[in-house]
Backbone and ligand atoms as CSV (ligand in chain L), in Angstrom:
chain,resi,resn,atom,element,x,y,z
A,1,MET,N,N,146.315,58.706,141.595
A,1,MET,CA,C,145.003,58.547,140.998
A,1,MET,C,C,144.045,59.530,141.662
A,2,VAL,N,N,143.274,60.235,140.854
A,2,VAL,CA,C,142.321,61.191,141.396
A,2,VAL,C,C,140.916,60.781,140.984
A,3,ALA,N,N,139.991,60.818,141.903
A,3,ALA,CA,C,138.597,60.481,141.601
A,3,ALA,C,C,137.703,61.391,142.413
A,4,THR,N,N,136.429,61.393,142.102
A,4,THR,CA,C,135.489,62.171,142.904
A,4,THR,C,C,134.766,61.247,143.863
A,5,PRO,N,N,134.400,61.732,145.045
A,5,PRO,CA,C,133.731,60.882,146.018
A,5,PRO,C,C,132.383,60.404,145.494
A,6,HIS,N,N,131.895,59.364,146.150
A,6,HIS,CA,C,130.675,58.705,145.681
A,6,HIS,C,C,129.408,59.318,146.252
A,7,ASP,N,N,129.516,60.368,147.076
A,7,ASP,CA,C,128.314,60.854,147.735
A,7,ASP,C,C,127.786,62.159,147.131
A,8,LYS,N,N,127.992,62.358,145.839
A,8,LYS,CA,C,127.452,63.540,145.178
A,8,LYS,C,C,125.934,63.517,145.267
A,9,ARG,N,N,125.340,64.682,145.342
A,9,ARG,CA,C,123.888,64.778,145.339
A,9,ARG,C,C,123.339,64.217,144.035
A,10,GLY,N,N,122.243,63.481,144.151
A,10,GLY,CA,C,121.609,62.930,142.962
A,10,GLY,C,C,121.964,61.482,142.734
A,11,GLY,N,N,122.954,60.944,143.443
A,11,GLY,CA,C,123.340,59.546,143.281
A,11,GLY,C,C,122.442,58.637,144.096
A,12,LEU,N,N,122.771,57.343,144.084
A,12,LEU,CA,C,121.967,56.360,144.822
A,12,LEU,C,C,121.945,56.676,146.313
A,13,GLY,N,N,123.118,57.120,146.846
A,13,GLY,CA,C,123.193,57.454,148.270
A,13,GLY,C,C,122.213,58.571,148.622
A,14,ASP,N,N,122.069,59.518,147.709
A,14,ASP,CA,C,121.163,60.630,147.972
A,14,ASP,C,C,119.706,60.158,147.977
A,15,VAL,N,N,119.378,59.239,147.048
A,15,VAL,CA,C,118.007,58.694,146.990
A,15,VAL,C,C,117.700,57.935,148.279
A,16,VAL,N,N,118.658,57.100,148.750
A,16,VAL,CA,C,118.462,56.328,149.981
A,16,VAL,C,C,118.295,57.265,151.170
A,17,ARG,N,N,119.109,58.326,151.182
A,17,ARG,CA,C,119.066,59.278,152.287
A,17,ARG,C,C,117.704,59.966,152.388
A,18,ARG,N,N,117.064,60.123,151.245
A,18,ARG,CA,C,115.802,60.870,151.225
A,18,ARG,C,C,114.579,59.979,151.422
A,19,HIS,N,N,114.776,58.665,151.645
A,19,HIS,CA,C,113.631,57.766,151.789
A,19,HIS,C,C,113.806,56.831,152.974
A,20,ILE,N,N,112.666,56.440,153.586
A,20,ILE,CA,C,112.638,55.327,154.531
A,20,ILE,C,C,111.818,54.254,153.832
A,21,GLY,N,N,112.498,53.249,153.261
A,21,GLY,CA,C,111.803,52.324,152.368
A,21,GLY,C,C,111.362,53.107,151.143
A,22,PHE,N,N,110.032,53.034,150.840
A,22,PHE,CA,C,109.524,53.788,149.696
A,22,PHE,C,C,108.955,55.139,150.107
A,23,VAL,N,N,108.956,55.398,151.422
A,23,VAL,CA,C,108.347,56.637,151.929
A,23,VAL,C,C,109.416,57.731,151.995
A,24,PRO,N,N,109.117,58.889,151.463
A,24,PRO,CA,C,110.102,59.988,151.549
A,24,PRO,C,C,110.427,60.325,152.998
A,25,ASN,N,N,111.712,60.535,153.261
A,25,ASN,CA,C,112.179,60.857,154.613
A,25,ASN,C,C,111.850,62.321,154.924
A,26,PRO,N,N,111.098,62.583,156.007
A,26,PRO,CA,C,110.762,63.980,156.313
A,26,PRO,C,C,111.968,64.718,156.893
A,27,LEU,N,N,112.724,65.362,156.044
A,27,LEU,CA,C,113.918,66.075,156.494
A,27,LEU,C,C,113.588,67.525,156.807
A,28,SER,N,N,114.198,68.036,157.860
A,28,SER,CA,C,114.035,69.453,158.169
A,28,SER,C,C,114.796,70.271,157.124
A,29,ARG,N,N,114.518,71.573,157.086
A,29,ARG,CA,C,115.216,72.435,156.124
A,29,ARG,C,C,116.729,72.388,156.365
A,30,ARG,N,N,117.092,72.382,157.659
A,30,ARG,CA,C,118.526,72.336,157.990
A,30,ARG,C,C,119.158,71.029,157.521
A,31,SER,N,N,118.425,69.905,157.786
A,31,SER,CA,C,118.959,68.603,157.373
A,31,SER,C,C,119.089,68.521,155.859
A,32,GLU,N,N,118.147,69.176,155.152
A,32,GLU,CA,C,118.201,69.184,153.690
A,32,GLU,C,C,119.504,69.792,153.205
A,33,GLN,N,N,119.984,70.808,153.959
A,33,GLN,CA,C,121.158,71.546,153.500
A,33,GLN,C,C,122.472,70.933,153.968
A,34,LEU,N,N,122.388,69.950,154.866
A,34,LEU,CA,C,123.627,69.324,155.342
A,34,LEU,C,C,124.218,68.434,154.255
A,35,HIS,N,N,125.520,68.380,154.217
A,35,HIS,CA,C,126.166,67.444,153.291
A,35,HIS,C,C,127.517,67.041,153.841
A,36,SER,N,N,128.034,65.969,153.290
A,36,SER,CA,C,129.344,65.480,153.718
A,36,SER,C,C,130.413,66.532,153.442
A,37,ARG,N,N,131.411,66.621,154.310
A,37,ARG,CA,C,132.468,67.620,154.093
A,37,ARG,C,C,133.337,67.259,152.898
A,38,ILE,N,N,133.234,66.038,152.404
A,38,ILE,CA,C,134.050,65.658,151.245
A,38,ILE,C,C,133.221,65.603,149.969
A,39,ARG,N,N,131.981,66.146,150.002
A,39,ARG,CA,C,131.084,66.017,148.856
A,39,ARG,C,C,131.706,66.555,147.563
A,40,ASP,N,N,132.339,67.714,147.626
A,40,ASP,CA,C,132.879,68.331,146.417
A,40,ASP,C,C,134.396,68.141,146.296
A,41,ALA,N,N,134.944,67.250,147.101
A,41,ALA,CA,C,136.403,67.062,147.104
A,41,ALA,C,C,136.845,66.108,146.006
A,42,GLN,N,N,138.135,66.177,145.693
A,42,GLN,CA,C,138.765,65.159,144.855
A,42,GLN,C,C,139.420,64.150,145.771
A,43,MET,N,N,139.612,62.934,145.282
A,43,MET,CA,C,140.225,61.903,146.107
A,43,MET,C,C,141.494,61.382,145.430
A,44,THR,N,N,142.559,61.279,146.186
A,44,THR,CA,C,143.811,60.717,145.689
A,44,THR,C,C,144.169,59.504,146.542
A,45,VAL,N,N,144.536,58.398,145.882
A,45,VAL,CA,C,144.945,57.201,146.617
A,45,VAL,C,C,146.384,57.387,147.085
A,46,SER,N,N,146.625,57.110,148.350
A,46,SER,CA,C,147.964,57.267,148.894
A,46,SER,C,C,148.272,56.101,149.841
A,47,VAL,N,N,149.402,56.224,150.542
A,47,VAL,CA,C,149.830,55.185,151.474
A,47,VAL,C,C,150.085,55.841,152.825
A,48,CYS,N,N,149.672,55.187,153.889
A,48,CYS,CA,C,149.895,55.723,155.230
A,48,CYS,C,C,151.398,55.972,155.441
A,49,PRO,N,N,151.762,57.149,155.954
A,49,PRO,CA,C,153.178,57.488,156.076
A,49,PRO,C,C,153.860,56.900,157.306
A,50,TYR,N,N,153.140,56.195,158.162
A,50,TYR,CA,C,153.687,55.908,159.480
A,50,TYR,C,C,154.500,54.621,159.615
A,51,CYS,N,N,154.019,53.497,159.106
A,51,CYS,CA,C,154.821,52.287,159.351
A,51,CYS,C,C,154.923,51.424,158.108
A,52,GLY,N,N,155.720,50.381,158.202
A,52,GLY,CA,C,156.032,49.542,157.057
A,52,GLY,C,C,154.885,48.663,156.597
A,53,VAL,N,N,153.780,48.614,157.325
A,53,VAL,CA,C,152.637,47.817,156.862
A,53,VAL,C,C,152.123,48.372,155.547
A,54,GLY,N,N,152.116,49.698,155.415
A,54,GLY,CA,C,151.762,50.318,154.136
A,54,GLY,C,C,150.285,50.281,153.806
A,55,CYS,N,N,149.423,50.533,154.782
A,55,CYS,CA,C,147.981,50.558,154.518
A,55,CYS,C,C,147.654,51.692,153.532
A,56,SER,N,N,146.751,51.379,152.606
A,56,SER,CA,C,146.383,52.384,151.610
A,56,SER,C,C,145.349,53.360,152.176
A,57,GLN,N,N,145.425,54.600,151.688
A,57,GLN,CA,C,144.518,55.638,152.188
A,57,GLN,C,C,143.858,56.379,151.029
A,58,HIS,N,N,142.678,56.906,151.295
A,58,HIS,CA,C,142.031,57.856,150.401
A,58,HIS,C,C,142.231,59.248,150.997
A,59,VAL,N,N,142.878,60.100,150.232
A,59,VAL,CA,C,143.111,61.471,150.697
A,59,VAL,C,C,142.145,62.391,149.943
A,60,TYR,N,N,141.206,62.991,150.657
A,60,TYR,CA,C,140.227,63.901,150.053
A,60,TYR,C,C,140.745,65.328,150.178
A,61,HIS,N,N,140.755,66.033,149.045
A,61,HIS,CA,C,141.316,67.385,149.048
A,61,HIS,C,C,140.521,68.301,148.132
A,62,GLN,N,N,140.607,69.571,148.427
A,62,GLN,CA,C,139.889,70.574,147.640
A,62,GLN,C,C,140.638,71.894,147.752
A,63,ASP,N,N,140.852,72.550,146.629
A,63,ASP,CA,C,141.545,73.847,146.581
A,63,ASP,C,C,142.882,73.795,147.314
A,64,GLY,N,N,143.614,72.707,147.140
A,64,GLY,CA,C,144.945,72.596,147.736
A,64,GLY,C,C,144.955,72.267,149.213
A,65,LYS,N,N,143.774,71.983,149.788
A,65,LYS,CA,C,143.721,71.651,151.208
A,65,LYS,C,C,143.205,70.230,151.400
A,66,ILE,N,N,143.809,69.524,152.343
A,66,ILE,CA,C,143.345,68.176,152.664
A,66,ILE,C,C,142.158,68.280,153.617
A,67,LEU,N,N,141.038,67.642,153.239
A,67,LEU,CA,C,139.824,67.708,154.050
A,67,LEU,C,C,139.673,66.478,154.940
A,68,SER,N,N,140.140,65.326,154.465
A,68,SER,CA,C,139.967,64.095,155.235
A,68,SER,C,C,140.892,63.020,154.673
A,69,ILE,N,N,141.348,62.131,155.529
A,69,ILE,CA,C,142.146,60.988,155.091
A,69,ILE,C,C,141.526,59.735,155.717
A,70,GLU,N,N,141.138,58.800,154.862
A,70,GLU,CA,C,140.425,57.611,155.335
A,70,GLU,C,C,141.042,56.352,154.748
A,71,GLY,N,N,140.675,55.191,155.296
A,71,GLY,CA,C,141.175,53.918,154.789
A,71,GLY,C,C,140.627,53.616,153.410
A,72,ASN,N,N,141.438,52.948,152.589
A,72,ASN,CA,C,141.031,52.570,151.229
A,72,ASN,C,C,140.490,51.141,151.246
A,73,PRO,N,N,139.197,50.951,150.980
A,73,PRO,CA,C,138.622,49.606,151.038
A,73,PRO,C,C,139.204,48.664,149.990
A,74,ASP,N,N,139.858,49.192,148.941
A,74,ASP,CA,C,140.446,48.338,147.910
A,74,ASP,C,C,141.840,47.846,148.286
A,75,SER,N,N,142.363,48.277,149.434
A,75,SER,CA,C,143.716,47.874,149.815
A,75,SER,C,C,143.772,46.384,150.150
A,76,PRO,N,N,144.642,45.606,149.486
A,76,PRO,CA,C,144.768,44.181,149.816
A,76,PRO,C,C,145.409,43.958,151.183
A,77,ILE,N,N,146.038,45.002,151.735
A,77,ILE,CA,C,146.707,44.888,153.028
A,77,ILE,C,C,145.739,45.135,154.175
A,78,SER,N,N,144.942,46.172,154.053
A,78,SER,CA,C,144.153,46.609,155.207
A,78,SER,C,C,142.653,46.593,154.973
A,79,GLY,N,N,142.209,46.415,153.723
A,79,GLY,CA,C,140.782,46.338,153.437
A,79,GLY,C,C,139.991,47.547,153.915
A,80,GLY,N,N,140.606,48.719,153.932
A,80,GLY,CA,C,139.887,49.932,154.329
A,80,GLY,C,C,140.100,50.325,155.776
A,81,HIS,N,N,140.793,49.479,156.532
A,81,HIS,CA,C,141.009,49.802,157.949
A,81,HIS,C,C,142.305,50.602,158.137
A,82,LEU,N,N,142.332,51.409,159.178
A,82,LEU,CA,C,143.559,52.089,159.598
A,82,LEU,C,C,143.666,51.927,161.108
A,83,CYS,N,N,144.869,51.731,161.603
A,83,CYS,CA,C,145.044,51.673,163.055
A,83,CYS,C,C,144.887,53.096,163.611
A,84,PRO,N,N,144.820,53.275,164.928
A,84,PRO,CA,C,144.611,54.627,165.468
A,84,PRO,C,C,145.641,55.645,164.980
A,85,LYS,N,N,146.870,55.201,164.793
A,85,LYS,CA,C,147.889,56.137,164.321
A,85,LYS,C,C,147.615,56.542,162.872
A,86,GLY,N,N,147.339,55.531,162.030
A,86,GLY,CA,C,147.039,55.828,160.629
A,86,GLY,C,C,145.779,56.666,160.484
A,87,ALA,N,N,144.796,56.417,161.362
A,87,ALA,CA,C,143.539,57.157,161.291
A,87,ALA,C,C,143.724,58.620,161.675
A,88,SER,N,N,144.857,58.944,162.285
A,88,SER,CA,C,145.098,60.342,162.669
A,88,SER,C,C,146.004,61.049,161.666
A,89,THR,N,N,146.217,60.461,160.483
A,89,THR,CA,C,147.136,61.057,159.511
A,89,THR,C,C,146.732,62.480,159.129
A,90,TYR,N,N,145.428,62.751,159.136
A,90,TYR,CA,C,144.954,64.111,158.819
A,90,TYR,C,C,145.697,65.154,159.654
A,91,GLN,N,N,145.956,64.797,160.917
A,91,GLN,CA,C,146.603,65.763,161.809
A,91,GLN,C,C,148.092,65.941,161.522
A,92,LEU,N,N,148.619,65.087,160.659
A,92,LEU,CA,C,150.023,65.264,160.280
A,92,LEU,C,C,150.185,66.549,159.464
A,93,VAL,N,N,149.170,66.857,158.637
A,93,VAL,CA,C,149.258,68.045,157.787
A,93,VAL,C,C,148.442,69.213,158.311
A,94,ASN,N,N,147.406,68.943,159.089
A,94,ASN,CA,C,146.567,70.011,159.637
A,94,ASN,C,C,146.641,69.956,161.155
A,95,ASN,N,N,147.574,70.680,161.704
A,95,ASN,CA,C,147.740,70.612,163.148
A,95,ASN,C,C,148.419,71.883,163.665
A,96,PRO,N,N,147.646,72.750,164.316
A,96,PRO,CA,C,148.243,74.004,164.801
A,96,PRO,C,C,149.270,73.774,165.903
A,97,ASN,N,N,149.303,72.550,166.453
A,97,ASN,CA,C,150.262,72.276,167.537
A,97,ASN,C,C,151.623,71.810,167.027
A,98,ARG,N,N,151.746,71.626,165.703
A,98,ARG,CA,C,153.054,71.202,165.197
A,98,ARG,C,C,154.062,72.328,165.348
A,99,PRO,N,N,155.267,72.034,165.807
A,99,PRO,CA,C,156.278,73.086,165.978
A,99,PRO,C,C,156.667,73.721,164.641
A,100,GLN,N,N,156.710,75.032,164.600
A,100,GLN,CA,C,157.147,75.762,163.411
A,100,GLN,C,C,158.489,76.443,163.665
A,101,ARG,N,N,158.989,76.293,164.893
A,101,ARG,CA,C,160.259,76.922,165.244
A,101,ARG,C,C,161.170,75.879,165.895
A,102,VAL,N,N,162.426,76.176,165.922
A,102,VAL,CA,C,163.391,75.243,166.523
A,102,VAL,C,C,164.176,75.968,167.612
A,103,LEU,N,N,164.773,75.170,168.473
A,103,LEU,CA,C,165.693,75.730,169.461
A,103,LEU,C,C,167.106,75.540,168.946
A,104,TYR,N,N,167.873,76.604,168.954
A,104,TYR,CA,C,169.231,76.570,168.420
A,104,TYR,C,C,170.207,77.061,169.493
A,105,ARG,N,N,171.244,76.284,169.718
A,105,ARG,CA,C,172.291,76.738,170.638
A,105,ARG,C,C,173.594,76.824,169.847
A,106,ALA,N,N,174.080,78.043,169.695
A,106,ALA,CA,C,175.297,78.260,168.912
A,106,ALA,C,C,176.488,77.629,169.634
A,107,SER,N,N,177.519,77.347,168.871
A,107,SER,CA,C,178.722,76.775,169.437
A,107,SER,C,C,179.261,77.659,170.570
A,108,LYS,N,N,179.548,77.057,171.708
A,108,LYS,CA,C,180.094,77.714,172.896
A,108,LYS,C,C,179.099,78.652,173.590
A,109,SER,N,N,177.864,78.684,173.126
A,109,SER,CA,C,176.861,79.532,173.792
A,109,SER,C,C,176.302,78.794,175.009
A,110,ASP,N,N,175.794,79.549,175.988
A,110,ASP,CA,C,175.217,78.910,177.169
A,110,ASP,C,C,173.691,79.016,177.192
A,111,HIS,N,N,173.096,79.410,176.051
A,111,HIS,CA,C,171.643,79.502,176.036
A,111,HIS,C,C,171.076,79.153,174.657
A,112,TRP,N,N,169.795,78.791,174.691
A,112,TRP,CA,C,169.094,78.422,173.457
A,112,TRP,C,C,168.420,79.643,172.863
A,113,GLU,N,N,168.334,79.679,171.531
A,113,GLU,CA,C,167.623,80.748,170.832
A,113,GLU,C,C,166.512,80.125,169.996
A,114,VAL,N,N,165.386,80.816,169.908
A,114,VAL,CA,C,164.270,80.337,169.075
A,114,VAL,C,C,164.475,80.849,167.657
A,115,ARG,N,N,164.467,79.926,166.695
A,115,ARG,CA,C,164.649,80.294,165.278
A,115,ARG,C,C,163.545,79.659,164.435
A,116,PRO,N,N,163.241,80.244,163.259
A,116,PRO,CA,C,162.215,79.648,162.374
A,116,PRO,C,C,162.684,78.314,161.796
A,117,LEU,N,N,161.724,77.444,161.498
A,117,LEU,CA,C,162.049,76.136,160.928
A,117,LEU,C,C,162.800,76.271,159.601
A,118,ASP,N,N,162.375,77.249,158.767
A,118,ASP,CA,C,163.042,77.447,157.469
A,118,ASP,C,C,164.512,77.811,157.659
A,119,TRP,N,N,164.775,78.600,158.665
A,119,TRP,CA,C,166.165,78.968,158.951
A,119,TRP,C,C,166.985,77.706,159.264
A,120,ALA,N,N,166.399,76.817,160.058
A,120,ALA,CA,C,167.101,75.582,160.437
A,120,ALA,C,C,167.358,74.702,159.213
A,121,MET,N,N,166.354,74.589,158.332
A,121,MET,CA,C,166.526,73.745,157.137
A,121,MET,C,C,167.632,74.310,156.245
A,122,ASP,N,N,167.640,75.636,156.069
A,122,ASP,CA,C,168.687,76.259,155.248
A,122,ASP,C,C,170.065,76.035,155.863
A,123,ARG,N,N,170.125,76.150,157.180
A,123,ARG,CA,C,171.420,75.987,157.857
A,123,ARG,C,C,171.929,74.539,157.720
A,124,ILE,N,N,171.029,73.580,157.896
A,124,ILE,CA,C,171.424,72.174,157.753
A,124,ILE,C,C,171.950,71.926,156.330
A,125,ALA,N,N,171.219,72.452,155.320
A,125,ALA,CA,C,171.646,72.252,153.928
A,125,ALA,C,C,173.010,72.891,153.677
A,126,ARG,N,N,173.200,74.102,154.208
A,126,ARG,CA,C,174.491,74.800,154.006
A,126,ARG,C,C,175.637,74.027,154.640
A,127,LEU,N,N,175.432,73.533,155.876
A,127,LEU,CA,C,176.503,72.803,156.572
A,127,LEU,C,C,176.788,71.466,155.904
A,128,MET,N,N,175.732,70.809,155.410
A,128,MET,CA,C,175.957,69.549,154.696
A,128,MET,C,C,176.789,69.784,153.442
A,129,LYS,N,N,176.458,70.851,152.722
A,129,LYS,CA,C,177.211,71.154,151.494
A,129,LYS,C,C,178.674,71.459,151.835
A,130,ARG,N,N,178.881,72.230,152.886
A,130,ARG,CA,C,180.251,72.580,153.280
A,130,ARG,C,C,181.043,71.323,153.636
A,131,ASP,N,N,180.408,70.433,154.421
A,131,ASP,CA,C,181.078,69.212,154.861
A,131,ASP,C,C,181.333,68.266,153.686
A,132,ARG,N,N,180.364,68.199,152.814
A,132,ARG,CA,C,180.519,67.316,151.651
A,132,ARG,C,C,181.670,67.805,150.775
A,133,ASP,N,N,181.718,69.100,150.528
A,133,ASP,CA,C,182.798,69.626,149.691
A,133,ASP,C,C,184.165,69.357,150.320
A,134,ALA,N,N,184.213,69.332,151.670
A,134,ALA,CA,C,185.492,69.130,152.348
A,134,ALA,C,C,185.892,67.654,152.385
A,135,ASP,N,N,184.913,66.744,152.456
A,135,ASP,CA,C,185.244,65.337,152.729
A,135,ASP,C,C,184.927,64.351,151.609
A,136,PHE,N,N,184.432,64.831,150.491
A,136,PHE,CA,C,184.054,63.899,149.431
A,136,PHE,C,C,185.272,63.166,148.875
A,137,LYS,N,N,185.147,61.820,148.741
A,137,LYS,CA,C,186.244,60.999,148.200
A,137,LYS,C,C,185.841,60.474,146.824
A,138,LEU,N,N,186.604,60.879,145.839
A,138,LEU,CA,C,186.325,60.404,144.484
A,138,LEU,C,C,186.876,58.995,144.293
A,139,LYS,N,N,188.076,58.722,144.863
A,139,LYS,CA,C,188.705,57.398,144.725
A,139,LYS,C,C,189.235,56.951,146.077
A,140,ASN,N,N,189.355,55.633,146.260
A,140,ASN,CA,C,189.943,55.117,147.503
A,140,ASN,C,C,191.470,55.024,147.371
A,141,ALA,N,N,192.109,54.449,148.389
A,141,ALA,CA,C,193.581,54.404,148.407
A,141,ALA,C,C,194.149,53.592,147.255
A,142,GLN,N,N,193.340,52.652,146.727
A,142,GLN,CA,C,193.810,51.823,145.607
A,142,GLN,C,C,193.522,52.470,144.248
A,143,GLY,N,N,192.967,53.653,144.278
A,143,GLY,CA,C,192.682,54.345,143.018
A,143,GLY,C,C,191.354,53.952,142.392
A,144,VAL,N,N,190.551,53.166,143.125
A,144,VAL,CA,C,189.243,52.751,142.594
A,144,VAL,C,C,188.230,53.867,142.844
A,145,ARG,N,N,187.444,54.174,141.825
A,145,ARG,CA,C,186.459,55.259,141.974
A,145,ARG,C,C,185.348,54.828,142.931
A,146,VAL,N,N,185.090,55.605,143.998
A,146,VAL,CA,C,184.092,55.229,145.001
A,146,VAL,C,C,182.984,56.276,145.180
A,147,ASN,N,N,183.267,57.526,144.854
A,147,ASN,CA,C,182.255,58.590,144.974
A,147,ASN,C,C,181.533,58.556,146.317
A,148,ARG,N,N,182.239,58.720,147.395
A,148,ARG,CA,C,181.548,58.671,148.680
A,148,ARG,C,C,181.957,59.800,149.614
A,149,TRP,N,N,181.039,60.036,150.530
A,149,TRP,CA,C,181.188,61.112,151.510
A,149,TRP,C,C,181.268,60.412,152.861
A,150,GLU,N,N,182.464,60.351,153.445
A,150,GLU,CA,C,182.701,59.436,154.559
A,150,GLU,C,C,182.427,60.035,155.933
A,151,SER,N,N,182.172,61.321,156.022
A,151,SER,CA,C,182.006,61.921,157.349
A,151,SER,C,C,180.544,62.031,157.782
A,152,VAL,N,N,179.624,61.536,156.952
A,152,VAL,CA,C,178.200,61.611,157.308
A,152,VAL,C,C,177.545,60.269,157.019
A,153,ALA,N,N,176.604,59.867,157.901
A,153,ALA,CA,C,175.837,58.643,157.668
A,153,ALA,C,C,174.400,58.900,158.082
A,154,HIS,N,N,173.488,58.110,157.582
A,154,HIS,CA,C,172.125,58.183,158.109
A,154,HIS,C,C,171.660,56.784,158.461
A,155,ILE,N,N,170.816,56.729,159.476
A,155,ILE,CA,C,170.352,55.442,159.987
A,155,ILE,C,C,168.857,55.320,159.728
A,156,GLY,N,N,168.442,54.173,159.222
A,156,GLY,CA,C,167.014,53.922,159.032
A,156,GLY,C,C,166.611,52.702,159.828
A,157,GLY,N,N,165.346,52.332,159.735
A,157,GLY,CA,C,164.866,51.166,160.466
A,157,GLY,C,C,163.625,50.600,159.824
A,158,ALA,N,N,163.077,49.562,160.457
A,158,ALA,CA,C,161.927,48.869,159.884
A,158,ALA,C,C,160.695,49.755,159.818
A,159,THR,N,N,160.700,50.861,160.569
A,159,THR,CA,C,159.511,51.707,160.546
A,159,THR,C,C,159.522,52.698,159.389
A,160,LEU,N,N,160.608,52.744,158.619
A,160,LEU,CA,C,160.600,53.610,157.447
A,160,LEU,C,C,159.675,52.987,156.404
A,161,ASP,N,N,158.809,53.788,155.800
A,161,ASP,CA,C,157.967,53.236,154.741
A,161,ASP,C,C,158.635,53.461,153.388
A,162,GLY,N,N,157.969,53.023,152.339
A,162,GLY,CA,C,158.554,53.077,151.004
A,162,GLY,C,C,158.974,54.473,150.601
A,163,GLU,N,N,158.094,55.460,150.869
A,163,GLU,CA,C,158.407,56.832,150.462
A,163,GLU,C,C,159.622,57.367,151.222
A,164,GLU,N,N,159.682,57.061,152.529
A,164,GLU,CA,C,160.802,57.563,153.326
A,164,GLU,C,C,162.115,56.930,152.860
A,165,ARG,N,N,162.069,55.613,152.581
A,165,ARG,CA,C,163.288,54.945,152.094
A,165,ARG,C,C,163.706,55.546,150.768
A,166,SER,N,N,162.719,55.746,149.885
A,166,SER,CA,C,163.023,56.308,148.576
A,166,SER,C,C,163.629,57.702,148.717
A,167,SER,N,N,163.019,58.537,149.585
A,167,SER,CA,C,163.519,59.908,149.756
A,167,SER,C,C,164.923,59.915,150.330
A,168,SER,N,N,165.169,59.086,151.366
A,168,SER,CA,C,166.484,59.117,151.997
A,168,SER,C,C,167.550,58.563,151.059
A,169,THR,N,N,167.191,57.524,150.265
A,169,THR,CA,C,168.170,56.971,149.329
A,169,THR,C,C,168.502,57.984,148.242
A,170,ARG,N,N,167.467,58.661,147.733
A,170,ARG,CA,C,167.713,59.668,146.697
A,170,ARG,C,C,168.554,60.819,147.243
A,171,ALA,N,N,168.236,61.240,148.467
A,171,ALA,CA,C,169.003,62.340,149.054
A,171,ALA,C,C,170.455,61.925,149.231
A,172,SER,N,N,170.668,60.678,149.731
A,172,SER,CA,C,172.040,60.211,149.948
A,172,SER,C,C,172.785,60.092,148.625
A,173,SER,N,N,172.127,59.488,147.623
A,173,SER,CA,C,172.817,59.342,146.334
A,173,SER,C,C,173.066,60.693,145.709
A,174,GLY,N,N,172.113,61.620,145.884
A,174,GLY,CA,C,172.258,62.939,145.300
A,174,GLY,C,C,173.470,63.674,145.820
A,175,VAL,N,N,173.711,63.581,147.115
A,175,VAL,CA,C,174.838,64.335,147.673
A,175,VAL,C,C,176.155,63.597,147.545
A,176,THR,N,N,176.115,62.290,147.263
A,176,THR,CA,C,177.388,61.586,147.135
A,176,THR,C,C,177.793,61.360,145.692
A,177,ALA,N,N,176.810,61.123,144.804
A,177,ALA,CA,C,177.186,60.742,143.452
A,177,ALA,C,C,177.192,61.921,142.472
A,178,SER,N,N,176.607,63.065,142.873
A,178,SER,CA,C,176.450,64.126,141.874
A,178,SER,C,C,177.801,64.688,141.443
A,179,ARG,N,N,178.835,64.467,142.225
A,179,ARG,CA,C,180.122,65.040,141.834
A,179,ARG,C,C,180.816,64.183,140.774
A,180,SER,N,N,180.291,62.941,140.596
A,180,SER,CA,C,180.976,62.056,139.657
A,180,SER,C,C,180.650,62.418,138.206
A,181,GLY,N,N,179.549,63.178,137.997
A,181,GLY,CA,C,179.131,63.460,136.632
A,181,GLY,C,C,180.028,64.483,135.944
L,1,LIG,S1,S,147.454,52.495,159.385
L,1,LIG,FE1,FE,148.703,51.820,161.138
L,1,LIG,S2,S,149.336,49.738,160.568
L,1,LIG,FE2,FE,148.656,50.739,158.684
L,1,LIG,S3,S,150.534,51.637,157.777
L,1,LIG,FE3,FE,149.560,53.218,159.041
L,1,LIG,S4,S,150.582,53.060,161.043
L,1,LIG,FE4,FE,150.984,51.159,159.937
């Protein structure tokens, strides 16, 4: 769902901001020009990515960039509140400290090499495909069709949220069942 924020100039909030009671608020020229950083943003309702509580969030974005992520007051779970972790979700997508490279140690090597994250993702996908092609079982010993890949497993837990469960299940089904078609 996409909506525009409620603090556009000219709305009730703007009228209140410009008055103290019925008296116009004497704003400096600089204060006149200040505005909320989300004034011209669009808002999308989302869910906190961190834990299974599933608090709802308002994600404010503009020109493909996320400007702010805040609690959704309409959420029946959290009523607009976010815990400290959820309140820091903005930094999940906007954070210069996030690693963009990985450490890779080749088989039988005695040292680590720095490689780009994209290289690592491509390598993981290639190795998974190779392993799947080698180990995929169409039928079990009794001849029953099972469509499974027995040499790989993934582990989840209570901290996976709905999106993560959905993504991991789709990924697992995609690599195990696609050969049955
Ligand atoms: S805001 Fe906190 S409690 Fe709510 S879903 Fe996110 S991590 Fe969990």
